[in-house]
C-alpha positions as CSV (number, residue, x, y, z in Angstrom):
1,M,0.0,0.0,0.0
2,A,1.2,3.5,-0.9
3,T,0.3,7.0,0.1
4,I,-0.3,8.6,-3.3
5,T,-0.5,12.4,-3.5
6,I,-2.2,13.4,-6.7
7,R,-1.3,16.8,-8.0
8,Y,-3.7,18.2,-10.6
9,W,-2.6,20.7,-13.2
10,A,-4.5,23.2,-15.4
11,G,-7.9,21.7,-16.5
12,A,-7.4,18.7,-14.3
13,R,-7.2,21.0,-11.3
14,E,-10.4,22.7,-12.4
15,A,-12.2,19.4,-12.8
16,A,-11.0,18.1,-9.5
17,G,-11.7,21.3,-7.6
18,V,-8.5,21.0,-5.6
19,A,-4.8,21.3,-6.4
20,A,-3.8,18.1,-4.7
21,E,-5.2,15.3,-2.6
22,E,-3.9,12.1,-1.0
23,F,-5.1,8.5,-1.1
24,D,-3.9,5.3,0.4
25,A,-4.0,2.8,-2.4
26,P,-1.9,-0.1,-3.8
27,T,-1.8,1.2,-7.4
28,V,-2.2,4.4,-9.4
29,D,-5.4,3.0,-10.9
30,D,-6.8,2.4,-7.4
31,A,-6.0,6.0,-6.4
32,L,-7.6,7.4,-9.5
33,R,-10.7,5.3,-8.8
34,Q,-10.9,6.7,-5.3
35,A,-10.6,10.2,-6.7
36,G,-13.5,9.6,-9.0
37,T,-15.6,8.0,-6.2
38,A,-14.9,11.0,-4.0
39,R,-16.5,13.1,-6.7
40,G,-19.6,10.9,-7.0
41,G,-18.5,9.7,-10.5
42,D,-18.5,13.2,-11.9
43,A,-18.5,12.8,-15.7
44,E,-16.3,15.9,-16.4
45,F,-13.7,14.7,-13.9
46,T,-13.7,11.3,-15.4
47,R,-13.4,12.7,-18.9
48,V,-10.5,15.0,-18.0
49,I,-8.6,12.3,-16.1
50,G,-9.0,10.0,-19.1
51,L,-7.2,12.6,-21.3
52,C,-4.3,13.1,-18.8
53,S,-0.8,11.9,-19.0
54,F,0.8,11.1,-15.7
55,L,4.2,11.5,-14.0
56,L,5.0,9.3,-11.0
57,D,7.7,10.9,-8.9
58,G,8.8,13.0,-11.9
59,R,8.9,10.1,-14.4
60,R,6.4,9.5,-17.2
61,L,4.0,6.8,-16.3
62,G,3.0,4.3,-19.0
63,V,-0.5,2.9,-19.1
64,E,0.8,-0.6,-18.2
65,D,2.5,0.9,-15.1
66,R,-0.8,2.1,-13.6
67,T,-1.5,-1.3,-12.1
68,R,2.0,-1.9,-10.7
69,P,2.0,-2.2,-6.9
70,L,3.4,0.7,-5.1
71,T,4.7,1.2,-1.5
72,G,5.7,4.2,0.5
73,A,4.8,7.8,-0.3
74,V,4.7,8.7,-4.0
75,E,3.6,11.8,-6.0
76,L,1.4,11.5,-9.1
77,E,1.0,14.5,-11.4
78,A,-2.1,14.6,-13.6
79,L,-1.3,16.6,-16.8
80,P,-4.1,17.3,-19.2
81,P,-3.4,18.1,-22.8
82,F,-2.1,21.7,-23.1
83,A,-2.9,24.0,-26.0
84,G,0.1,24.2,-28.3
85,G,2.0,21.2,-26.9
């Protein structure tokens, strides 16, 4: 089990309604599910998170890595597509 701090950027921050939040979860996917559940399954949050790329402790996270078990404290950054790049 890990303590995963999710930091939201730009449109992800707007959709989440917070800049950051923390979840105890075994994987990134589990933390993202908890974040969605905390918002009552909000469709806009789900849509925006679905468009995001992620950094885990500063490194790009591949889709296949989202189910890798984690331990300790980690930081997940949710980066939505940005205009012009």
